[in-house]
Biopython code that builds the backbone (N, CA, C, O; Angstrom):
import numpy as np
from Bio.PDB.StructureBuilder import StructureBuilder

atoms = [
    (1, "MET", "N", (-7.415, -23.258, -15.192)),
    (1, "MET", "CA", (-8.223, -22.146, -14.279)),
    (1, "MET", "C", (-7.831, -20.976, -14.177)),
    (1, "MET", "O", (-6.703, -20.961, -13.686)),
    (2, "THR", "N", (-8.236, -19.928, -14.415)),
    (2, "THR", "CA", (-7.801, -18.829, -14.170)),
    (2, "THR", "C", (-8.138, -18.227, -12.538)),
    (2, "THR", "O", (-9.116, -18.547, -11.862)),
    (3, "ALA", "N", (-7.173, -17.393, -12.185)),
    (3, "ALA", "CA", (-7.282, -16.740, -10.787)),
    (3, "ALA", "C", (-8.701, -15.753, -10.891)),
    (3, "ALA", "O", (-9.034, -15.279, -11.978)),
    (4, "PRO", "N", (-9.265, -15.574, -9.995)),
    (4, "PRO", "CA", (-10.355, -14.584, -9.737)),
    (4, "PRO", "C", (-9.873, -13.182, -9.904)),
    (4, "PRO", "O", (-8.846, -12.812, -9.335)),
    (5, "VAL", "N", (-10.468, -12.513, -10.545)),
    (5, "VAL", "CA", (-10.024, -10.970, -10.557)),
    (5, "VAL", "C", (-10.575, -10.164, -9.475)),
    (5, "VAL", "O", (-11.764, -9.960, -9.228)),
    (6, "ARG", "N", (-9.442, -9.694, -8.805)),
    (6, "ARG", "CA", (-9.769, -8.949, -7.671)),
    (6, "ARG", "C", (-10.266, -7.327, -7.559)),
    (6, "ARG", "O", (-9.432, -6.468, -7.847)),
    (7, "PRO", "N", (-11.455, -6.965, -7.193)),
    (7, "PRO", "CA", (-11.865, -5.511, -7.423)),
    (7, "PRO", "C", (-10.629, -4.418, -6.850)),
    (7, "PRO", "O", (-9.913, -4.761, -5.909)),
    (8, "LEU", "N", (-10.501, -3.346, -7.388)),
    (8, "LEU", "CA", (-9.949, -2.373, -6.865)),
    (8, "LEU", "C", (-10.391, -1.870, -5.490)),
    (8, "LEU", "O", (-11.567, -1.959, -5.136)),
    (9, "PRO", "N", (-9.265, -1.246, -4.583)),
    (9, "PRO", "CA", (-10.109, -0.833, -3.411)),
    (9, "PRO", "C", (-10.968, 0.474, -3.560)),
    (9, "PRO", "O", (-10.576, 1.428, -4.232)),
    (10, "THR", "N", (-12.057, 0.457, -2.951)),
    (10, "THR", "CA", (-12.829, 1.557, -3.050)),
    (10, "THR", "C", (-12.546, 2.926, -2.820)),
    (10, "THR", "O", (-13.315, 3.773, -3.273)),
    (11, "ALA", "N", (-11.325, 3.321, -2.035)),
    (11, "ALA", "CA", (-11.015, 4.703, -2.038)),
    (11, "ALA", "C", (-10.129, 4.825, -3.387)),
    (11, "ALA", "O", (-10.100, 5.892, -3.999)),
    (12, "MET", "N", (-9.356, 3.609, -3.856)),
    (12, "MET", "CA", (-8.441, 3.964, -5.000)),
    (12, "MET", "C", (-9.697, 4.118, -6.195)),
    (12, "MET", "O", (-9.543, 5.022, -7.016)),
    (13, "LEU", "N", (-10.741, 3.384, -6.282)),
    (13, "LEU", "CA", (-11.682, 3.717, -7.377)),
    (13, "LEU", "C", (-12.229, 5.066, -7.329)),
    (13, "LEU", "O", (-12.340, 5.771, -8.332)),
    (14, "LEU", "N", (-12.543, 5.390, -6.246)),
    (14, "LEU", "CA", (-12.947, 6.868, -6.024)),
    (14, "LEU", "C", (-11.878, 7.883, -6.317)),
    (14, "LEU", "O", (-12.364, 8.916, -6.778)),
    (15, "LEU", "N", (-10.731, 7.903, -6.206)),
    (15, "LEU", "CA", (-9.560, 8.367, -6.455)),
    (15, "LEU", "C", (-9.643, 8.726, -7.813)),
    (15, "LEU", "O", (-9.828, 9.876, -8.212)),
    (16, "VAL", "N", (-9.438, 7.255, -8.853)),
    (16, "VAL", "CA", (-9.505, 7.259, -10.119)),
    (16, "VAL", "C", (-10.374, 8.022, -10.987)),
    (16, "VAL", "O", (-10.121, 8.685, -11.992)),
    (17, "ALA", "N", (-11.777, 7.713, -10.196)),
    (17, "ALA", "CA", (-12.968, 8.455, -10.778)),
    (17, "ALA", "C", (-12.812, 9.821, -11.058)),
    (17, "ALA", "O", (-12.947, 10.421, -12.124)),
    (18, "SER", "N", (-12.457, 10.285, -9.759)),
    (18, "SER", "CA", (-12.124, 11.805, -9.749)),
    (18, "SER", "C", (-11.195, 12.506, -10.619)),
    (18, "SER", "O", (-11.269, 13.635, -11.105)),
    (19, "LEU", "N", (-10.394, 11.695, -10.706)),
    (19, "LEU", "CA", (-9.035, 12.029, -11.772)),
    (19, "LEU", "C", (-9.722, 11.991, -13.021)),
    (19, "LEU", "O", (-9.625, 13.017, -13.696)),
    (20, "TRP", "N", (-10.407, 11.030, -13.499)),
    (20, "TRP", "CA", (-10.976, 10.646, -14.845)),
    (20, "TRP", "C", (-12.006, 11.728, -15.194)),
    (20, "TRP", "O", (-12.044, 12.177, -16.339)),
    (21, "LEU", "N", (-12.901, 12.190, -14.171)),
    (21, "LEU", "CA", (-13.926, 13.329, -14.370)),
    (21, "LEU", "C", (-13.347, 14.826, -14.279)),
    (21, "LEU", "O", (-14.026, 15.852, -14.303)),
    (22, "THR", "N", (-12.083, 14.743, -14.180)),
    (22, "THR", "CA", (-11.806, 16.113, -14.010)),
    (22, "THR", "C", (-10.772, 16.361, -15.257)),
    (22, "THR", "O", (-9.649, 15.874, -15.120)),
    (23, "PRO", "N", (-11.011, 16.957, -16.257)),
    (23, "PRO", "CA", (-10.434, 17.100, -17.620)),
    (23, "PRO", "C", (-9.010, 17.547, -17.178)),
    (23, "PRO", "O", (-8.079, 16.858, -17.596)),
    (24, "SER", "N", (-8.732, 18.583, -16.411)),
    (24, "SER", "CA", (-7.446, 19.064, -16.170)),
    (24, "SER", "C", (-6.618, 18.293, -15.337)),
    (24, "SER", "O", (-5.424, 18.574, -15.231)),
    (25, "ALA", "N", (-7.212, 17.185, -14.628)),
    (25, "ALA", "CA", (-6.427, 16.310, -13.911)),
    (25, "ALA", "C", (-5.917, 15.275, -14.856)),
    (25, "ALA", "O", (-4.760, 14.973, -14.563)),
    (26, "ARG", "N", (-6.316, 14.718, -15.744)),
    (26, "ARG", "CA", (-6.065, 13.678, -16.657)),
    (26, "ARG", "C", (-4.523, 13.465, -17.032)),
    (26, "ARG", "O", (-4.084, 12.447, -17.566)),
    (27, "ALA", "N", (-3.825, 14.508, -16.693)),
    (27, "ALA", "CA", (-2.295, 14.269, -17.036)),
    (27, "ALA", "C", (-1.721, 14.017, -15.734)),
    (27, "ALA", "O", (-0.527, 13.751, -15.865)),
    (28, "GLU", "N", (-2.083, 13.995, -14.583)),
    (28, "GLU", "CA", (-1.682, 13.598, -13.365)),
    (28, "GLU", "C", (-1.761, 12.316, -13.056)),
    (28, "GLU", "O", (-2.675, 11.606, -13.477)),
    (29, "ALA", "N", (-0.685, 11.831, -12.187)),
    (29, "ALA", "CA", (-0.635, 10.645, -11.947)),
    (29, "ALA", "C", (-0.745, 10.375, -10.215)),
    (29, "ALA", "O", (-0.500, 11.200, -9.335)),
    (30, "LEU", "N", (-1.175, 9.008, -10.057)),
    (30, "LEU", "CA", (-1.495, 8.706, -8.690)),
    (30, "LEU", "C", (-0.033, 8.445, -7.886)),
    (30, "LEU", "O", (0.655, 7.437, -8.043)),
    (31, "ASP", "N", (0.241, 9.400, -7.128)),
    (31, "ASP", "CA", (1.627, 8.809, -6.261)),
    (31, "ASP", "C", (1.557, 8.406, -5.091)),
    (31, "ASP", "O", (1.598, 9.200, -4.152)),
    (32, "LEU", "N", (1.465, 7.375, -4.959)),
    (32, "LEU", "CA", (1.490, 6.531, -3.540)),
    (32, "LEU", "C", (2.718, 6.703, -2.619)),
    (32, "LEU", "O", (2.693, 6.218, -1.488)),
    (33, "THR", "N", (3.557, 7.232, -2.975)),
    (33, "THR", "CA", (4.609, 7.794, -2.211)),
    (33, "THR", "C", (4.328, 8.960, -1.481)),
    (33, "THR", "O", (5.139, 9.323, -0.629)),
    (34, "ARG", "N", (3.442, 9.515, -1.657)),
    (34, "ARG", "CA", (2.730, 10.721, -0.749)),
    (34, "ARG", "C", (1.678, 10.336, 0.355)),
    (34, "ARG", "O", (1.325, 11.087, 1.265)),
    (35, "ALA", "N", (1.178, 8.900, 0.114)),
    (35, "ALA", "CA", (0.306, 8.483, 1.040)),
    (35, "ALA", "C", (0.813, 8.368, 2.487)),
    (35, "ALA", "O", (1.978, 8.046, 2.719)),
    (36, "SER", "N", (-0.036, 8.623, 3.411)),
    (36, "SER", "CA", (0.499, 8.529, 4.887)),
    (36, "SER", "C", (-0.208, 7.502, 5.362)),
    (36, "SER", "O", (-1.058, 6.832, 4.774)),
    (37, "CYS", "N", (0.305, 7.386, 6.784)),
    (37, "CYS", "CA", (-0.410, 6.353, 7.385)),
    (37, "CYS", "C", (-1.689, 7.065, 8.041)),
    (37, "CYS", "O", (-2.252, 6.355, 8.874)),
    (38, "SER", "N", (-2.214, 8.234, 7.845)),
    (38, "SER", "CA", (-3.276, 8.621, 8.541)),
    (38, "SER", "C", (-4.245, 8.251, 6.892)),
    (38, "SER", "O", (-5.421, 7.932, 7.066)),
    (39, "ASP", "N", (-3.893, 8.288, 5.866)),
    (39, "ASP", "CA", (-4.574, 7.695, 4.760)),
    (39, "ASP", "C", (-4.914, 6.396, 4.881)),
    (39, "ASP", "O", (-6.009, 5.998, 4.483)),
    (40, "PHE", "N", (-3.954, 5.537, 5.481)),
    (40, "PHE", "CA", (-4.173, 4.003, 5.717)),
    (40, "PHE", "C", (-5.153, 3.735, 6.877)),
    (40, "PHE", "O", (-5.931, 2.781, 6.863)),
    (41, "ALA", "N", (-5.077, 4.581, 7.826)),
    (41, "ALA", "CA", (-5.808, 4.219, 9.027)),
    (41, "ALA", "C", (-7.337, 4.937, 8.729)),
    (41, "ALA", "O", (-8.202, 4.769, 9.588)),
    (42, "ALA", "N", (-7.641, 5.682, 7.589)),
    (42, "ALA", "CA", (-8.792, 5.905, 7.088)),
    (42, "ALA", "C", (-9.682, 4.646, 6.119)),
    (42, "ALA", "O", (-10.899, 4.637, 5.935)),
    (43, "MET", "N", (-8.840, 3.796, 5.678)),
    (43, "MET", "CA", (-9.061, 2.817, 4.721)),
    (43, "MET", "C", (-10.158, 1.754, 5.413)),
    (43, "MET", "O", (-10.183, 1.750, 6.644)),
    (44, "ASN", "N", (-10.861, 1.057, 4.861)),
    (44, "ASN", "CA", (-11.667, 0.031, 5.482)),
    (44, "ASN", "C", (-10.654, -1.267, 5.204)),
    (44, "ASN", "O", (-9.668, -1.174, 4.473)),
    (45, "GLU", "N", (-11.092, -2.639, 5.979)),
    (45, "GLU", "CA", (-10.174, -3.518, 6.007)),
    (45, "GLU", "C", (-9.758, -4.113, 4.668)),
    (45, "GLU", "O", (-8.618, -4.560, 4.533)),
    (46, "THR", "N", (-10.801, -4.139, 3.494)),
    (46, "THR", "CA", (-10.506, -4.746, 2.348)),
    (46, "THR", "C", (-9.270, -3.854, 1.619)),
    (46, "THR", "O", (-8.247, -4.392, 1.195)),
    (47, "ASP", "N", (-9.518, -2.473, 1.548)),
    (47, "ASP", "CA", (-8.793, -1.698, 1.168)),
    (47, "ASP", "C", (-7.202, -1.609, 2.010)),
    (47, "ASP", "O", (-6.202, -1.269, 1.377)),
    (48, "LYS", "N", (-7.142, -1.918, 3.328)),
    (48, "LYS", "CA", (-5.759, -2.087, 3.838)),
    (48, "LYS", "C", (-5.310, -3.237, 3.285)),
    (48, "LYS", "O", (-4.203, -3.242, 2.747)),
    (49, "THR", "N", (-6.155, -4.472, 3.333)),
    (49, "THR", "CA", (-5.432, -5.715, 3.008)),
    (49, "THR", "C", (-4.723, -5.596, 1.551)),
    (49, "THR", "O", (-3.568, -5.969, 1.344)),
    (50, "GLN", "N", (-5.631, -4.986, 0.506)),
    (50, "GLN", "CA", (-5.167, -4.868, -0.891)),
    (50, "GLN", "C", (-3.996, -3.752, -0.997)),
    (50, "GLN", "O", (-3.199, -3.814, -1.934)),
    (51, "LEU", "N", (-3.917, -2.830, -0.113)),
    (51, "LEU", "CA", (-2.960, -1.609, -0.288)),
    (51, "LEU", "C", (-1.565, -2.496, 0.394)),
    (51, "LEU", "O", (-0.463, -2.049, 0.078)),
    (52, "SER", "N", (-1.593, -3.478, 1.125)),
    (52, "SER", "CA", (-0.740, -4.151, 1.922)),
    (52, "SER", "C", (0.114, -5.021, 1.067)),
    (52, "SER", "O", (1.331, -5.199, 1.092)),
    (53, "LEU", "N", (-0.921, -5.578, 0.216)),
    (53, "LEU", "CA", (-0.509, -6.517, -1.192)),
    (53, "LEU", "C", (0.481, -5.454, -2.242)),
    (53, "LEU", "O", (1.520, -5.768, -2.823)),
    (54, "TRP", "N", (-0.068, -4.423, -2.252)),
    (54, "TRP", "CA", (0.580, -3.550, -3.121)),
    (54, "TRP", "C", (1.798, -3.306, -2.541)),
    (54, "TRP", "O", (2.813, -3.713, -3.106)),
    (55, "LEU", "N", (1.870, -2.634, -1.378)),
    (55, "LEU", "CA", (3.394, -2.375, -0.828)),
    (55, "LEU", "C", (4.307, -3.497, -0.519)),
    (55, "LEU", "O", (5.512, -3.253, -0.445)),
    (56, "ALA", "N", (3.843, -4.781, -0.318)),
    (56, "ALA", "CA", (4.604, -5.766, -0.376)),
    (56, "ALA", "C", (5.207, -6.122, -1.649)),
    (56, "ALA", "O", (6.374, -6.514, -1.678)),
    (57, "GLY", "N", (4.459, -6.010, -2.779)),
    (57, "GLY", "CA", (5.294, -5.971, -3.893)),
    (57, "GLY", "C", (6.166, -4.882, -4.477)),
    (57, "GLY", "O", (7.164, -5.107, -5.162)),
    (58, "TYR", "N", (5.673, -3.581, -4.122)),
    (58, "TYR", "CA", (6.517, -2.438, -4.474)),
    (58, "TYR", "C", (7.938, -2.486, -3.748)),
    (58, "TYR", "O", (8.963, -2.187, -4.361)),
    (59, "PHE", "N", (7.948, -2.978, -2.062)),
    (59, "PHE", "CA", (9.243, -3.292, -1.637)),
    (59, "PHE", "C", (10.048, -4.226, -1.982)),
    (59, "PHE", "O", (11.267, -4.125, -1.839)),
    (60, "ALA", "N", (9.449, -5.275, -2.489)),
    (60, "ALA", "CA", (10.116, -6.634, -2.989)),
    (60, "ALA", "C", (10.598, -6.103, -4.072)),
    (60, "ALA", "O", (11.828, -6.062, -4.047)),
    (61, "GLY", "N", (10.035, -5.601, -5.188)),
    (61, "GLY", "CA", (10.446, -5.055, -6.356)),
    (61, "GLY", "C", (11.758, -4.122, -6.275)),
    (61, "GLY", "O", (12.754, -4.265, -6.985)),
    (62, "SER", "N", (11.566, -3.071, -5.211)),
    (62, "SER", "CA", (12.888, -2.069, -5.301)),
    (62, "SER", "C", (14.014, -2.951, -4.458)),
    (62, "SER", "O", (15.168, -2.531, -4.366)),
    (63, "ALA", "N", (13.670, -3.995, -3.949)),
    (63, "ALA", "CA", (14.819, -4.586, -3.297)),
    (63, "ALA", "C", (15.296, -5.757, -4.391)),
    (63, "ALA", "O", (16.342, -6.358, -4.142)),
    (64, "MET", "N", (14.643, -6.045, -5.441)),
    (64, "MET", "CA", (14.949, -7.109, -6.586)),
    (64, "MET", "C", (14.778, -8.474, -5.752)),
    (64, "MET", "O", (15.649, -9.338, -5.856)),
    (65, "ARG", "N", (13.864, -8.635, -5.077)),
    (65, "ARG", "CA", (13.279, -9.979, -4.525)),
    (65, "ARG", "C", (12.216, -10.761, -5.253)),
    (65, "ARG", "O", (11.069, -10.314, -5.239)),
    (66, "PRO", "N", (12.425, -11.646, -5.752)),
    (66, "PRO", "CA", (11.361, -12.315, -6.457)),
    (66, "PRO", "C", (10.389, -12.998, -5.531)),
    (66, "PRO", "O", (9.404, -13.467, -6.101)),
    (67, "LEU", "N", (10.440, -13.128, -4.449)),
    (67, "LEU", "CA", (9.714, -13.817, -3.598)),
    (67, "LEU", "C", (8.661, -12.962, -2.726)),
    (67, "LEU", "O", (9.194, -11.889, -2.442)),
    (68, "LEU", "N", (7.524, -13.040, -2.268)),
    (68, "LEU", "CA", (6.896, -12.431, -1.284)),
    (68, "LEU", "C", (6.614, -13.469, -0.052)),
    (68, "LEU", "O", (6.503, -14.684, -0.215)),
    (69, "ASP", "N", (6.529, -12.900, 1.014)),
    (69, "ASP", "CA", (6.289, -13.683, 2.045)),
    (69, "ASP", "C", (4.711, -13.449, 2.575)),
    (69, "ASP", "O", (4.161, -12.444, 3.028)),
    (70, "LEU", "N", (4.390, -14.340, 2.411)),
    (70, "LEU", "CA", (2.744, -14.536, 2.561)),
    (70, "LEU", "C", (2.359, -14.153, 3.786)),
    (70, "LEU", "O", (1.501, -13.293, 3.984)),
    (71, "ASP", "N", (3.170, -14.968, 4.954)),
    (71, "ASP", "CA", (2.861, -14.772, 6.392)),
    (71, "ASP", "C", (2.821, -13.055, 6.599)),
    (71, "ASP", "O", (1.871, -12.457, 7.106)),
    (72, "LYS", "N", (4.013, -12.449, 6.113)),
    (72, "LYS", "CA", (4.035, -11.221, 6.424)),
    (72, "LYS", "C", (3.061, -10.381, 5.769)),
    (72, "LYS", "O", (2.708, -9.383, 6.397)),
    (73, "ILE", "N", (2.627, -10.558, 4.794)),
    (73, "ILE", "CA", (1.591, -10.061, 3.763)),
    (73, "ILE", "C", (0.352, -9.901, 4.605)),
    (73, "ILE", "O", (-0.253, -8.855, 4.844)),
    (74, "THR", "N", (0.048, -11.279, 5.064)),
    (74, "THR", "CA", (-1.252, -11.493, 5.828)),
    (74, "THR", "C", (-1.312, -10.819, 7.239)),
    (74, "THR", "O", (-2.334, -10.398, 7.782)),
    (75, "ALA", "N", (-0.162, -10.793, 7.690)),
    (75, "ALA", "CA", (-0.213, -9.873, 9.219)),
    (75, "ALA", "C", (0.153, -8.342, 8.780)),
    (75, "ALA", "O", (0.300, -7.636, 9.778)),
    (76, "ALA", "N", (0.320, -7.717, 7.674)),
    (76, "ALA", "CA", (0.589, -6.571, 7.532)),
    (76, "ALA", "C", (-0.310, -5.398, 7.944)),
    (76, "ALA", "O", (0.059, -4.444, 8.629)),
    (77, "PRO", "N", (-1.637, -5.605, 7.399)),
    (77, "PRO", "CA", (-2.410, -5.059, 7.825)),
    (77, "PRO", "C", (-2.715, -4.463, 9.474)),
    (77, "PRO", "O", (-3.069, -3.346, 9.851)),
    (78, "ALA", "N", (-2.479, -5.443, 10.071)),
    (78, "ALA", "CA", (-2.349, -5.396, 11.596)),
    (78, "ALA", "C", (-1.160, -4.399, 12.382)),
    (78, "ALA", "O", (-1.195, -3.493, 13.215)),
    (79, "ALA", "N", (-0.026, -5.176, 11.549)),
    (79, "ALA", "CA", (1.303, -4.344, 11.806)),
    (79, "ALA", "C", (1.413, -2.930, 11.267)),
    (79, "ALA", "O", (2.106, -2.162, 11.934)),
    (80, "LEU", "N", (0.868, -2.486, 10.218)),
    (80, "LEU", "CA", (0.786, -1.433, 9.628)),
    (80, "LEU", "C", (-0.266, -0.235, 10.453)),
    (80, "LEU", "O", (0.001, 0.966, 10.405)),
    (81, "THR", "N", (-1.359, -0.727, 11.126)),
    (81, "THR", "CA", (-2.283, -0.320, 11.873)),
    (81, "THR", "C", (-1.538, -0.089, 13.202)),
    (81, "THR", "O", (-1.892, 0.917, 13.817)),
    (82, "GLU", "N", (-0.759, -0.695, 13.646)),
    (82, "GLU", "CA", (-0.138, -0.356, 15.140)),
    (82, "GLU", "C", (0.827, 0.625, 14.838)),
    (82, "GLU", "O", (0.844, 1.621, 15.560)),
    (83, "LEU", "N", (1.730, 0.528, 13.800)),
    (83, "LEU", "CA", (2.845, 1.483, 13.405)),
    (83, "LEU", "C", (2.165, 2.653, 13.345)),
    (83, "LEU", "O", (2.484, 3.629, 14.024)),
    (84, "CYS", "N", (1.118, 2.634, 12.476)),
    (84, "CYS", "CA", (0.276, 4.067, 11.974)),
    (84, "CYS", "C", (-0.233, 4.702, 13.198)),
    (84, "CYS", "O", (-0.212, 5.933, 13.240)),
    (85, "SER", "N", (-0.652, 4.088, 14.123)),
    (85, "SER", "CA", (-1.146, 4.594, 15.286)),
    (85, "SER", "C", (-0.388, 5.655, 16.041)),
    (85, "SER", "O", (-0.789, 6.666, 16.618)),
    (86, "LYS", "N", (0.989, 5.077, 15.857)),
    (86, "LYS", "CA", (1.976, 5.663, 16.759)),
    (86, "LYS", "C", (2.580, 6.850, 16.120)),
    (86, "LYS", "O", (3.143, 7.724, 16.780)),
    (87, "SER", "N", (2.421, 6.888, 14.372)),
    (87, "SER", "CA", (2.917, 7.944, 13.548)),
    (87, "SER", "C", (2.039, 8.037, 12.548)),
    (87, "SER", "O", (2.338, 7.409, 11.533)),
    (88, "PRO", "N", (1.049, 8.636, 12.541)),
    (88, "PRO", "CA", (-0.089, 8.994, 11.566)),
    (88, "PRO", "C", (0.498, 9.625, 10.487)),
    (88, "PRO", "O", (0.023, 9.459, 9.364)),
    (89, "GLN", "N", (1.611, 10.432, 10.699)),
    (89, "GLN", "CA", (2.255, 11.233, 9.268)),
    (89, "GLN", "C", (3.169, 10.818, 8.680)),
    (89, "GLN", "O", (3.698, 11.483, 7.790)),
    (90, "LEU", "N", (3.623, 9.514, 9.055)),
    (90, "LEU", "CA", (4.400, 8.750, 8.582)),
    (90, "LEU", "C", (4.175, 8.616, 7.212)),
    (90, "LEU", "O", (3.031, 8.901, 6.859)),
    (91, "ALA", "N", (5.096, 8.194, 6.184)),
    (91, "ALA", "CA", (4.657, 7.781, 4.891)),
    (91, "ALA", "C", (4.532, 6.510, 4.570)),
    (91, "ALA", "O", (5.397, 5.729, 4.965)),
    (92, "LEU", "N", (3.631, 6.123, 3.929)),
    (92, "LEU", "CA", (3.544, 4.615, 3.596)),
    (92, "LEU", "C", (4.477, 3.819, 3.104)),
    (92, "LEU", "O", (4.649, 2.619, 3.320)),
    (93, "VAL", "N", (5.321, 4.852, 2.148)),
    (93, "VAL", "CA", (6.617, 4.156, 1.483)),
    (93, "VAL", "C", (7.768, 4.900, 2.338)),
    (93, "VAL", "O", (8.107, 6.079, 2.244)),
    (94, "SER", "N", (8.225, 4.006, 3.107)),
    (94, "SER", "CA", (9.262, 4.635, 4.314)),
    (94, "SER", "C", (10.105, 3.418, 4.642)),
    (94, "SER", "O", (9.685, 2.377, 4.137)),
    (95, "ALA", "N", (11.177, 3.322, 5.361)),
    (95, "ALA", "CA", (11.892, 2.503, 5.806)),
    (95, "ALA", "C", (11.312, 1.701, 7.138)),
    (95, "ALA", "O", (11.571, 0.588, 7.597)),
    (96, "GLU", "N", (10.421, 2.750, 7.550)),
    (96, "GLU", "CA", (9.667, 1.740, 8.675)),
    (96, "GLU", "C", (8.432, 0.835, 8.305)),
    (96, "GLU", "O", (8.102, -0.188, 8.906)),
    (97, "THR", "N", (7.837, 1.362, 7.264)),
    (97, "THR", "CA", (6.826, 0.610, 6.776)),
    (97, "THR", "C", (7.474, -0.749, 5.952)),
    (97, "THR", "O", (6.990, -1.873, 6.077)),
    (98, "ARG", "N", (8.500, -0.481, 5.203)),
    (98, "ARG", "CA", (9.316, -1.492, 4.642)),
    (98, "ARG", "C", (9.690, -2.539, 5.495)),
    (98, "ARG", "O", (9.780, -3.655, 4.984)),
    (99, "ALA", "N", (9.946, -2.399, 6.788)),
    (99, "ALA", "CA", (10.373, -3.148, 7.637)),
    (99, "ALA", "C", (9.221, -4.291, 7.968)),
    (99, "ALA", "O", (9.432, -5.441, 8.353)),
    (100, "VAL", "N", (8.027, -3.701, 7.729)),
    (100, "VAL", "CA", (6.935, -4.888, 7.905)),
    (100, "VAL", "C", (6.902, -5.950, 6.955)),
    (100, "VAL", "O", (6.287, -6.986, 7.203)),
    (101, "PHE", "N", (7.562, -5.760, 5.803)),
    (101, "PHE", "CA", (7.644, -6.632, 4.760)),
    (101, "PHE", "C", (8.906, -7.179, 4.400)),
    (101, "PHE", "O", (8.961, -8.284, 3.862)),
    (102, "ILE", "N", (9.824, -6.577, 4.622)),
    (102, "ILE", "CA", (11.066, -6.868, 4.409)),
    (102, "ILE", "C", (12.323, -6.603, 5.616)),
    (102, "ILE", "O", (12.426, -5.486, 6.124)),
    (103, "GLN", "N", (12.932, -7.343, 5.876)),
    (103, "GLN", "CA", (13.982, -6.973, 6.935)),
    (103, "GLN", "C", (14.925, -6.221, 6.256)),
    (103, "GLN", "O", (15.215, -6.423, 5.077)),
    (104, "ALA", "N", (15.608, -5.024, 7.226)),
    (104, "ALA", "CA", (16.505, -4.311, 6.662)),
    (104, "ALA", "C", (17.783, -5.014, 6.329)),
    (104, "ALA", "O", (18.215, -5.933, 7.025)),
    (105, "PRO", "N", (18.387, -4.564, 5.244)),
    (105, "PRO", "CA", (19.636, -5.131, 4.762)),
    (105, "PRO", "C", (20.921, -4.956, 5.767)),
    (105, "PRO", "O", (21.213, -3.842, 6.201)),
    (106, "THR", "N", (21.621, -6.057, 6.086)),
    (106, "THR", "CA", (22.720, -5.844, 6.906)),
    (106, "THR", "C", (23.899, -5.305, 6.370)),
    (106, "THR", "O", (24.226, -5.593, 5.219)),
    (107, "PRO", "N", (24.706, -4.411, 7.202)),
    (107, "PRO", "CA", (25.480, -3.824, 6.621)),
    (107, "PRO", "C", (26.949, -4.581, 6.307)),
    (107, "PRO", "O", (27.826, -3.989, 5.679)),
]
sb = StructureBuilder()
sb.init_structure("model")
sb.init_model(0)
sb.init_chain("A")
sb.init_seg("    ")
for serial, (resi, resn, name, xyz) in enumerate(atoms, 1):
    if name == "N":
        sb.init_residue(resn, " ", resi, " ")
    sb.init_atom(name, np.array(xyz, "f"), 0.0, 1.0, " ", f" {name:<3s}", serial, name[0])
structure = sb.get_structure()
């Protein structure tokens, strides 16, 4: 049995479509390291959940950890919403948001 295909978040689809329809923008890439908490706050719940899953994979990959904590991923949209309400300009790819998914390394 194959896993169901999940749709891309609406905001991401609109962004990809706008890049696709603009000939001069075809060479550009979508840089999620520039996304901020205010971008996250503007998303609907489905998009927040899907972006949280992406962030979990991104942080796990950068830490070379092959496991994802499903409890943290499930709790992440609420945790990120709380963090982002305090710091709207905070980058979504930051040490603060990483801590939502992965404990900071011990020195």
